[in-house]
N, C-alpha and C positions, 0 to 999 in steps of 0.2 A: 172644785176642780169642774170644770164645766163639762158638758154631755162629750162635746166634739173630742175635746182631748182625752178623755176616757176610752172613747171607743177608738182613736189612735192608737193609742197605749196597747189597747187588746190587738189589734191588727199587728202593731209591731212587735209583739210577743210572736206572733203566727210566722213574719216575714223575716225576722232578724233583722229587720232595720227600721227605720223611721221616716224613708224619704221616698217611700213608694205608694204613699196615701195621702189622699188630700181632701177636705171638703169644701164641695162650692154651693151655696143653696141648700144649704141640708144634706144633700146627696155626700154620700162617701164614695170615691171614686180610687181604684186600687189597682196598679200596674202589675202584674202578678201571673202566674203558671195556672192552668186550671183546676190542678189539684190543691193548690193553695187557696184558691177562689171558695172552692168548697169547704176547707176548713174553716174560712173567715164567716161562712154564711151560717154553718153549724154553729158556732160559738157566739156569734151576734144573736142569731135565732133563739138560741138555748138562754142568753143573756137578757134579752128582751121581748120574752114569751111570744116567740113566733112573730114577732110585727117587722119582718125585715125582707124586704125583696130583692132578690140580685138580676143583673140584667148585664148581658156582654156587649160590647161594642167591639170593633176592629182591632182597639189597642189596649181596652182596659174593662174593668169590671164596673159596676155600679150599686150600690146600694142603697137603698130608699128606706126609710125609718115611716111605717104608717100607724 
């Protein structure tokens, strides 16, 4: 299973669906509420040794893996 599928599964566990998150050019984009975005960041940071950065745009959150 590739990296993107693993990450998408983790996000879908938090959101309860698998259609609110996508990968484009290695960046994860998620349409969700602010409280859910923080849960996603906590989960990914924990799983990937704090090597995740979150940014907010007007319509979604983006997560970059460094």
